VOTIVO-500374 format. One record per residue (C-alpha): x negated, y, z negated. Coordinates in steps of 0.2 Angstrom, whole numbers. Example, Ala and Ser with C-alpha at 12.3 -4.5 7.8 and 13.67 -1.06 7.14 Angstrom:
<miro px="-62" py="-22" pz="-39"/>
<miro px="-68" py="-5" pz="-36"/>
//
This chain:
<miro px="209" py="306" pz="423"/>
<miro px="203" py="301" pz="440"/>
<miro px="214" py="291" pz="451"/>
<miro px="208" py="272" pz="452"/>
<miro px="217" py="262" pz="463"/>
<miro px="212" py="249" pz="477"/>
<miro px="230" py="248" pz="485"/>
<miro px="235" py="268" pz="486"/>
<miro px="224" py="281" pz="490"/>
<miro px="233" py="293" pz="478"/>
<miro px="247" py="293" pz="464"/>
<miro px="258" py="301" pz="476"/>
<miro px="257" py="288" pz="489"/>
<miro px="259" py="274" pz="475"/>
<miro px="275" py="283" pz="470"/>
<miro px="280" py="282" pz="489"/>
<miro px="275" py="265" pz="491"/>
<miro px="285" py="259" pz="476"/>
<miro px="302" py="258" pz="485"/>
<miro px="307" py="240" pz="488"/>
<miro px="317" py="231" pz="500"/>
<miro px="303" py="230" pz="515"/>
<miro px="307" py="212" pz="519"/>
<miro px="322" py="200" pz="518"/>
<miro px="324" py="189" pz="503"/>
<miro px="320" py="172" pz="512"/>
<miro px="306" py="178" pz="524"/>
<miro px="292" py="170" pz="513"/>
<miro px="301" py="153" pz="514"/>
<miro px="307" py="155" pz="532"/>
<miro px="288" py="159" pz="537"/>
<miro px="284" py="143" pz="526"/>
<miro px="270" py="154" pz="516"/>
<miro px="270" py="140" pz="503"/>
<miro px="261" py="130" pz="516"/>
<miro px="245" py="142" pz="513"/>
<miro px="244" py="135" pz="495"/>
<miro px="248" py="117" pz="500"/>
<miro px="234" py="118" pz="513"/>
<miro px="222" py="125" pz="499"/>
<miro px="220" py="141" pz="508"/>
<miro px="226" py="152" pz="493"/>
<miro px="228" py="147" pz="475"/>
<miro px="243" py="151" pz="465"/>
<miro px="238" py="166" pz="458"/>
<miro px="233" py="174" pz="474"/>
<miro px="249" py="168" pz="483"/>
<miro px="260" py="175" pz="468"/>
<miro px="251" py="192" pz="471"/>
<miro px="254" py="193" pz="489"/>
<miro px="274" py="187" pz="486"/>
<miro px="276" py="202" pz="474"/>
<miro px="269" py="213" pz="486"/>
<miro px="279" py="210" pz="500"/>
<miro px="294" py="218" pz="495"/>
<miro px="282" py="235" pz="494"/>
<miro px="274" py="230" pz="511"/>
<miro px="265" py="246" pz="515"/>
<miro px="273" py="257" pz="530"/>
<miro px="261" py="271" pz="529"/>
<miro px="246" py="271" pz="540"/>
<miro px="234" py="279" pz="526"/>
<miro px="238" py="266" pz="515"/>
<miro px="235" py="252" pz="527"/>
<miro px="219" py="259" pz="531"/>
<miro px="214" py="262" pz="513"/>
<miro px="217" py="243" pz="510"/>
<miro px="206" py="240" pz="526"/>
<miro px="190" py="250" pz="520"/>
<miro px="192" py="242" pz="502"/>
<miro px="194" py="224" pz="510"/>
<miro px="178" py="227" pz="521"/>
<miro px="168" py="234" pz="507"/>
<miro px="172" py="217" pz="497"/>
<miro px="168" py="206" pz="511"/>
<miro px="153" py="214" pz="513"/>
<miro px="150" py="214" pz="493"/>
<miro px="157" py="197" pz="488"/>
<miro px="149" py="197" pz="469"/>
<miro px="157" py="215" pz="465"/>
<miro px="173" py="206" pz="459"/>
<miro px="165" py="196" pz="448"/>
<miro px="155" py="209" pz="440"/>
<miro px="170" py="219" pz="438"/>
<miro px="181" py="206" pz="430"/>
<miro px="165" py="204" pz="418"/>
<miro px="166" py="222" pz="414"/>
<miro px="184" py="221" pz="411"/>
<miro px="183" py="207" pz="400"/>
<miro px="172" py="219" pz="388"/>
<miro px="185" py="232" pz="386"/>
<miro px="196" py="232" pz="370"/>
<miro px="214" py="237" pz="368"/>
<miro px="221" py="249" pz="355"/>
<miro px="223" py="241" pz="337"/>
<miro px="241" py="242" pz="332"/>
<miro px="246" py="249" pz="315"/>
<miro px="244" py="235" pz="302"/>
<miro px="257" py="234" pz="289"/>
<miro px="257" py="222" pz="273"/>
<miro px="271" py="212" pz="265"/>
<miro px="277" py="228" pz="257"/>
<miro px="279" py="237" pz="272"/>
<miro px="267" py="251" pz="268"/>
<miro px="254" py="257" pz="281"/>
<miro px="236" py="255" pz="277"/>
<miro px="228" py="272" pz="273"/>
<miro px="226" py="283" pz="288"/>
<miro px="208" py="285" pz="288"/>
<miro px="208" py="267" pz="290"/>
<miro px="218" py="268" pz="305"/>
<miro px="207" py="282" pz="313"/>
<miro px="192" py="271" pz="308"/>
<miro px="198" py="257" pz="319"/>
<miro px="202" py="267" pz="333"/>
<miro px="186" py="276" pz="333"/>
<miro px="178" py="259" pz="334"/>
<miro px="188" py="252" pz="350"/>
<miro px="186" py="269" pz="358"/>
<miro px="165" py="268" pz="355"/>
<miro px="166" py="249" pz="360"/>
<miro px="174" py="254" pz="376"/>
<miro px="161" py="268" pz="377"/>
<miro px="147" py="256" pz="377"/>
<miro px="155" py="244" pz="389"/>
<miro px="155" py="259" pz="402"/>
<miro px="138" py="264" pz="397"/>
<miro px="131" py="247" pz="401"/>
<miro px="141" py="243" pz="417"/>
<miro px="131" py="240" pz="431"/>
<miro px="142" py="238" pz="447"/>
<miro px="130" py="244" pz="460"/>
<miro px="126" py="260" pz="470"/>
<miro px="140" py="270" pz="477"/>
<miro px="130" py="271" pz="494"/>
<miro px="133" py="253" pz="496"/>
<miro px="151" py="255" pz="499"/>
<miro px="162" py="265" pz="513"/>
<miro px="180" py="265" pz="506"/>
<miro px="183" py="282" pz="494"/>
<miro px="191" py="269" pz="481"/>
<miro px="176" py="259" pz="477"/>
<miro px="164" py="274" pz="480"/>
<miro px="174" py="284" pz="467"/>
<miro px="175" py="270" pz="454"/>
<miro px="156" py="266" pz="455"/>
<miro px="152" py="285" pz="454"/>
<miro px="164" py="286" pz="437"/>
<miro px="154" py="272" pz="428"/>
<miro px="138" py="280" pz="433"/>
<miro px="141" py="297" pz="430"/>
<miro px="131" py="304" pz="414"/>
<miro px="143" py="319" pz="413"/>
<miro px="158" py="308" pz="411"/>
<miro px="149" py="298" pz="398"/>
<miro px="142" py="313" pz="389"/>
<miro px="159" py="321" pz="388"/>
<miro px="167" py="304" pz="380"/>
<miro px="151" py="303" pz="368"/>
<miro px="154" py="319" pz="361"/>
<miro px="172" py="316" pz="358"/>
<miro px="168" py="301" pz="349"/>
<miro px="156" py="310" pz="339"/>
<miro px="167" py="323" pz="333"/>
<miro px="180" py="311" pz="327"/>
<miro px="167" py="301" pz="318"/>
<miro px="160" py="317" pz="309"/>
<miro px="177" py="322" pz="304"/>
<miro px="180" py="303" pz="297"/>
<miro px="164" py="304" pz="288"/>
<miro px="167" py="321" pz="280"/>
<miro px="183" py="315" pz="271"/>
<miro px="193" py="330" pz="276"/>
<miro px="199" py="341" pz="289"/>
<miro px="192" py="359" pz="292"/>
<miro px="206" py="372" pz="294"/>
<miro px="206" py="390" pz="289"/>
<miro px="222" py="395" pz="278"/>
<miro px="225" py="412" pz="269"/>
<miro px="230" py="412" pz="252"/>
<miro px="238" py="427" pz="242"/>
<miro px="239" py="427" pz="224"/>
<miro px="245" py="444" pz="220"/>
<miro px="229" py="451" pz="229"/>
<miro px="223" py="446" pz="246"/>
<miro px="208" py="434" pz="246"/>
<miro px="196" py="432" pz="260"/>
<miro px="199" py="420" pz="273"/>
<miro px="190" py="404" pz="268"/>
<miro px="185" py="388" pz="276"/>
<miro px="189" py="374" pz="264"/>
<miro px="179" py="359" pz="265"/>
<miro px="186" py="350" pz="249"/>
<miro px="200" py="352" pz="237"/>
<miro px="195" py="349" pz="219"/>
<miro px="203" py="348" pz="203"/>
<miro px="199" py="363" pz="192"/>
<miro px="206" py="376" pz="205"/>
<miro px="189" py="379" pz="214"/>
<miro px="186" py="378" pz="232"/>
<miro px="167" py="377" pz="241"/>
<miro px="162" py="391" pz="252"/>
<miro px="145" py="394" pz="261"/>
<miro px="135" py="409" pz="259"/>
<miro px="119" py="412" pz="266"/>
<miro px="117" py="393" pz="271"/>
<miro px="121" py="388" pz="253"/>
<miro px="136" py="380" pz="247"/>
<miro px="143" py="388" pz="233"/>
<miro px="158" py="383" pz="220"/>
<miro px="172" py="398" pz="219"/>
<miro px="185" py="397" pz="205"/>
<miro px="202" py="406" pz="208"/>
<miro px="203" py="421" pz="197"/>
<miro px="210" py="416" pz="180"/>
<miro px="223" py="429" pz="180"/>
<miro px="231" py="420" pz="196"/>
<miro px="226" py="403" pz="190"/>
<miro px="235" py="389" pz="200"/>
<miro px="235" py="373" pz="188"/>
<miro px="225" py="359" pz="194"/>
<miro px="241" py="348" pz="192"/>
<miro px="251" py="359" pz="203"/>
<miro px="262" py="344" pz="214"/>
<miro px="268" py="355" pz="227"/>
<miro px="251" py="361" pz="232"/>
<miro px="243" py="345" pz="230"/>
<miro px="257" py="337" pz="241"/>
<miro px="256" py="349" pz="254"/>
<miro px="237" py="347" pz="256"/>
<miro px="239" py="328" pz="257"/>
<miro px="253" py="329" pz="270"/>
<miro px="242" py="340" pz="281"/>
<miro px="228" py="329" pz="279"/>
<miro px="239" py="313" pz="284"/>
<miro px="246" py="322" pz="298"/>
<miro px="232" py="329" pz="305"/>
<miro px="223" py="311" pz="303"/>
<miro px="237" py="302" pz="312"/>
<miro px="236" py="314" pz="327"/>
<miro px="218" py="310" pz="328"/>
<miro px="223" py="292" pz="328"/>
<miro px="235" py="296" pz="342"/>
<miro px="223" py="306" pz="352"/>
<miro px="210" py="292" pz="350"/>
<miro px="224" py="279" pz="355"/>
<miro px="229" py="289" pz="370"/>
<miro px="211" py="292" pz="377"/>
<miro px="207" py="274" pz="375"/>
<miro px="223" py="268" pz="384"/>
<miro px="219" py="280" pz="398"/>
<miro px="202" py="273" pz="401"/>
<miro px="207" py="254" pz="398"/>
<miro px="223" py="256" pz="409"/>
<miro px="214" py="263" pz="423"/>
<miro px="202" py="250" pz="424"/>
<miro px="214" py="235" pz="421"/>
<miro px="225" py="241" pz="434"/>
<miro px="211" py="237" pz="447"/>
<miro px="209" py="222" pz="438"/>
<miro px="227" py="217" pz="442"/>
<miro px="224" py="220" pz="460"/>
<miro px="209" py="209" pz="461"/>
<miro px="218" py="193" pz="466"/>
<miro px="227" py="202" pz="481"/>
<miro px="209" py="206" pz="487"/>
<miro px="203" py="188" pz="484"/>
<miro px="218" py="181" pz="495"/>
<miro px="211" py="193" pz="510"/>
<miro px="192" py="188" pz="507"/>
<miro px="199" py="169" pz="506"/>
<miro px="209" py="170" pz="523"/>
<miro px="194" py="178" pz="532"/>
<miro px="182" py="166" pz="526"/>
<miro px="192" py="150" pz="530"/>
<miro px="195" py="157" pz="547"/>
<miro px="177" py="160" pz="548"/>
<miro px="172" py="142" pz="543"/>
<miro px="184" py="135" pz="555"/>
<miro px="177" py="146" pz="570"/>
<miro px="194" py="155" pz="572"/>
<miro px="193" py="173" pz="578"/>
<miro px="197" py="187" pz="566"/>
<miro px="199" py="205" pz="569"/>
<miro px="203" py="221" pz="560"/>
<miro px="220" py="225" pz="567"/>
<miro px="224" py="243" pz="574"/>
<miro px="240" py="252" pz="566"/>
<miro px="249" py="261" pz="580"/>
<miro px="256" py="277" pz="575"/>
<miro px="274" py="280" pz="572"/>
<miro px="289" py="267" pz="571"/>
<miro px="290" py="263" pz="588"/>
<miro px="291" py="244" pz="585"/>
<miro px="275" py="240" pz="597"/>
<miro px="266" py="224" pz="596"/>
<miro px="251" py="216" pz="606"/>
<miro px="239" py="202" pz="602"/>
<miro px="228" py="191" pz="610"/>
<miro px="222" py="173" pz="606"/>
<miro px="234" py="175" pz="590"/>
<miro px="231" py="158" pz="578"/>
<miro px="245" py="151" pz="567"/>
<miro px="234" py="152" pz="551"/>
<miro px="244" py="142" pz="541"/>
<miro px="240" py="125" pz="550"/>
<miro px="223" py="128" pz="547"/>
<miro px="221" py="112" pz="534"/>
<miro px="234" py="102" pz="544"/>
<miro px="231" py="87" pz="556"/>
<miro px="243" py="95" pz="569"/>
<miro px="232" py="110" pz="569"/>
<miro px="221" py="103" pz="582"/>
<miro px="235" py="102" pz="595"/>
<miro px="240" py="121" pz="593"/>
<miro px="233" py="134" pz="604"/>
<miro px="233" py="152" pz="602"/>
<miro px="244" py="165" pz="610"/>
<miro px="244" py="180" pz="619"/>
<miro px="259" py="192" pz="618"/>
<miro px="264" py="210" pz="621"/>
<miro px="280" py="219" pz="620"/>
<miro px="277" py="234" pz="629"/>
<miro px="288" py="228" pz="643"/>
<miro px="303" py="225" pz="632"/>
<miro px="304" py="225" pz="613"/>
<miro px="318" py="211" pz="614"/>
<miro px="310" py="192" pz="617"/>
<miro px="321" py="178" pz="620"/>
<miro px="311" py="163" pz="619"/>
<miro px="318" py="145" pz="626"/>
<miro px="309" py="129" pz="631"/>
<miro px="305" py="111" pz="625"/>
<miro px="308" py="104" pz="608"/>
<miro px="290" py="104" pz="599"/>
<miro px="283" py="116" pz="613"/>
<miro px="277" py="128" pz="599"/>
<miro px="291" py="141" pz="597"/>
<miro px="294" py="141" pz="578"/>
<miro px="275" py="140" pz="577"/>
<miro px="273" py="154" pz="588"/>
<miro px="288" py="165" pz="578"/>
<miro px="280" py="161" pz="562"/>
<miro px="263" py="165" pz="567"/>
<miro px="270" py="181" pz="573"/>
<miro px="278" py="187" pz="557"/>
<miro px="263" py="182" pz="546"/>
<miro px="251" py="191" pz="556"/>
<miro px="263" py="208" pz="555"/>
<miro px="262" py="204" pz="537"/>
<miro px="244" py="203" pz="536"/>
<miro px="241" py="218" pz="546"/>
<miro px="252" py="229" pz="534"/>
<miro px="243" py="221" pz="519"/>
<miro px="227" py="228" pz="526"/>
<miro px="220" py="210" pz="530"/>
<miro px="211" py="203" pz="545"/>
<miro px="222" py="194" pz="558"/>
<miro px="218" py="177" pz="566"/>
<miro px="216" py="185" pz="583"/>
<miro px="204" py="192" pz="595"/>
<miro px="214" py="208" pz="596"/>
<miro px="230" py="214" pz="587"/>
<miro px="238" py="231" pz="587"/>
<miro px="256" py="235" pz="580"/>
<miro px="267" py="248" pz="572"/>
<miro px="270" py="246" pz="554"/>
<miro px="287" py="239" pz="553"/>
<miro px="299" py="248" pz="540"/>
<miro px="308" py="230" pz="538"/>
<miro px="303" py="212" pz="543"/>
<miro px="318" py="201" pz="542"/>
<miro px="320" py="182" pz="548"/>
<miro px="336" py="173" pz="552"/>
<miro px="333" py="154" pz="554"/>
<miro px="344" py="139" pz="555"/>
<miro px="348" py="133" pz="539"/>
<miro px="356" py="117" pz="532"/>
<miro px="374" py="119" pz="526"/>
<miro px="376" py="122" pz="508"/>
<miro px="388" py="110" pz="501"/>
<miro px="391" py="121" pz="486"/>
<miro px="398" py="136" pz="495"/>
<miro px="415" py="137" pz="505"/>
<miro px="407" py="143" pz="520"/>
<miro px="402" py="131" pz="535"/>
<miro px="385" py="132" pz="543"/>
<miro px="390" py="143" pz="557"/>
<miro px="399" py="155" pz="543"/>
<miro px="382" py="155" pz="534"/>
<miro px="373" py="162" pz="548"/>
<miro px="387" py="174" pz="552"/>
<miro px="385" py="180" pz="533"/>
<miro px="366" py="181" pz="534"/>
<miro px="366" py="190" pz="551"/>
<miro px="379" py="203" pz="543"/>
<miro px="366" py="206" pz="527"/>
<miro px="351" py="209" pz="539"/>
<miro px="361" py="221" pz="550"/>
<miro px="362" py="231" pz="533"/>
<miro px="343" py="231" pz="530"/>
<miro px="337" py="234" pz="548"/>
<miro px="328" py="252" pz="549"/>
<miro px="321" py="259" pz="564"/>
<miro px="306" py="251" pz="571"/>
<miro px="310" py="234" pz="560"/>
<miro px="304" py="216" pz="566"/>
<miro px="316" py="204" pz="566"/>
<miro px="312" py="184" pz="569"/>
<miro px="327" py="173" pz="573"/>
<miro px="325" py="155" pz="575"/>
<miro px="337" py="142" pz="583"/>
<miro px="353" py="150" pz="575"/>
<miro px="370" py="148" pz="581"/>
<miro px="366" py="130" pz="584"/>
<miro px="383" py="122" pz="577"/>
<miro px="396" py="130" pz="589"/>
<miro px="396" py="129" pz="608"/>
<miro px="383" py="136" pz="619"/>
<miro px="395" py="148" pz="627"/>
<miro px="401" py="154" pz="611"/>
<miro px="386" py="154" pz="603"/>
<miro px="377" py="165" pz="617"/>
<miro px="392" py="177" pz="616"/>
<miro px="390" py="180" pz="598"/>
<miro px="371" py="181" pz="599"/>
<miro px="373" py="194" pz="613"/>
<miro px="383" py="204" pz="602"/>
<miro px="371" py="203" pz="588"/>
<miro px="357" py="207" pz="599"/>
<miro px="366" py="222" pz="605"/>
<miro px="369" py="229" pz="588"/>
<miro px="351" py="225" pz="583"/>
<miro px="345" py="234" pz="598"/>
<miro px="353" py="250" pz="591"/>
<miro px="339" py="252" pz="579"/>
<miro px="326" py="251" pz="592"/>
<miro px="317" py="236" pz="583"/>
<miro px="306" py="222" pz="589"/>
<miro px="318" py="207" pz="591"/>
<miro px="311" py="191" pz="595"/>
<miro px="325" py="176" pz="596"/>
<miro px="320" py="158" pz="599"/>
<miro px="334" py="149" pz="605"/>
<miro px="342" py="134" pz="613"/>
<miro px="354" py="143" pz="621"/>
<miro px="350" py="144" pz="640"/>
<miro px="366" py="154" pz="642"/>
<miro px="359" py="168" pz="632"/>
<miro px="341" py="167" pz="642"/>
<miro px="351" py="168" pz="658"/>
<miro px="361" py="183" pz="652"/>
<miro px="343" py="191" pz="649"/>
<miro px="336" py="186" pz="666"/>
<miro px="351" py="193" pz="675"/>
<miro px="350" py="209" pz="665"/>
<miro px="368" py="207" pz="658"/>
<miro px="364" py="209" pz="640"/>
<miro px="372" py="225" pz="634"/>
<miro px="357" py="235" pz="625"/>
<miro px="354" py="251" pz="618"/>
<miro px="348" py="263" pz="630"/>
<miro px="328" py="261" pz="633"/>
<miro px="329" py="243" pz="627"/>
<miro px="324" py="228" pz="638"/>
<miro px="324" py="210" pz="636"/>
<miro px="312" py="199" pz="642"/>
<miro px="312" py="178" pz="644"/>
<miro px="298" py="169" pz="637"/>
<miro px="296" py="150" pz="639"/>
<miro px="286" py="136" pz="632"/>
<miro px="271" py="133" pz="643"/>
<miro px="268" py="114" pz="650"/>
<miro px="264" py="105" pz="665"/>
<miro px="264" py="89" pz="674"/>
<miro px="248" py="79" pz="676"/>
<miro px="244" py="70" pz="691"/>
<miro px="250" py="53" pz="681"/>
<miro px="266" py="60" pz="678"/>
<miro px="263" py="64" pz="660"/>
<miro px="269" py="81" pz="654"/>
<miro px="256" py="91" pz="645"/>
<miro px="262" py="103" pz="632"/>
<miro px="251" py="119" pz="628"/>
<miro px="260" py="125" pz="613"/>
<miro px="258" py="142" pz="622"/>
<miro px="273" py="154" pz="623"/>
<miro px="272" py="163" pz="641"/>
<miro px="284" py="174" pz="652"/>
<miro px="294" py="164" pz="662"/>
<miro px="311" py="160" pz="670"/>
<miro px="322" py="149" pz="660"/>
<miro px="329" py="140" pz="675"/>
<miro px="311" py="132" pz="679"/>
<miro px="310" py="123" pz="661"/>
<miro px="293" py="117" pz="667"/>
<miro px="279" py="128" pz="672"/>
<miro px="265" py="122" pz="684"/>
<miro px="246" py="125" pz="680"/>
<miro px="246" py="141" pz="691"/>
<miro px="255" py="150" pz="677"/>
<miro px="242" py="145" pz="666"/>
<miro px="230" py="153" pz="678"/>
<miro px="241" py="169" pz="679"/>
<miro px="242" py="172" pz="662"/>
<miro px="225" py="166" pz="653"/>
<miro px="214" py="166" pz="668"/>
<miro px="207" py="148" pz="667"/>
<miro px="213" py="130" pz="668"/>
<miro px="213" py="119" pz="653"/>
//
């Protein structure tokens, strides 16, 4: 059977991709993905499918590009999904073996009749499917699907199989070539029917002829052994044909239904693309960097889950690159956009690996083997741990899941201890995390930690560097402070950046 799948280019890639554990268990909550539903960006079905796929987030570039191509095709041909779902609704599942109150199965020929009927109905659905020409698509997955449904050879072959099954059913018997010896060797004959009176039907010169067994070697008509054996052969052969028809139908239906289950996934990608287009937010097809070097660069990245919120009007897009250092220490004033920036980075990385468009003018990154988050949490009254202990347990858990080239997002953790002690703990954790050569973004109030990064006093793995980022703002002429909700490189000592910094990094004044 041809491989039909919109998420994976081959069965081998599908098996490799189903290795779970690609994200931390609390990532969806920390990134507040549920706000996509609350803001009516996605419906619950689409959101549920995305959450299921998070644990199997692709890291293989071939798989990501496969999904990008499919999504591009579906955006260009938005009615294809509706047509395909209508086609799938016409497909029928196998009919289970029916049993009556006496727990006896119905006659085997009836079971075969029902299986052939289901197979024939699905054959008609395939023959009448009109999903478009294969030349309309660029992705191999959709081209192969449309080509299969429009291929006359496939339909002819399936039609012939159904015809043979119907012929066997109509004849009321199964043809086979046995040899019988009754003291003397009889010629091998084709038995077309078994009748009372010990005769069999042969065909000579195109005519059917009734031949009686030699009376010297007569087998009585009421021979129970012979009759039972013939009945058993007939029943078993018919049941095997039922099984054949059932397996053939399952292979056809399951292939098409698997794609149907993947449709909400792509509807989510289409919806995210369309709502950004409606709001005038730039969308780009992200570039996937080869290898696991934990690289990331983007320009004008927008936090997409804020689209339908009033606060979205004050949120500005961000630009960022970790080429100089894969460890980012982000400090700055409250409500300056630090957490929003962190969540936007995490969500954009997820969207890239899902094969979706990203709300940015440009986005390029390596596929992260693991995406983790450590966000400040409320103290759990039902545990023996305090808040600090909970965070330390979570850090230990994440450390065990980190792989080379991961992405780790940390937000305002270690806030319940002194700044000096918190900075020391954070520095030790960053040192351990840096050994995986991952991309780390640490949003923190710990100025001591930022100072250590600024003075190059953080102990890091060889080849790793920490860069300071701050929330950008400046003083207006009337003395009021204007926040831009942007994150830019800067020294933690200054706290407030002047207008010249805006011009340096973004090329224009607000």
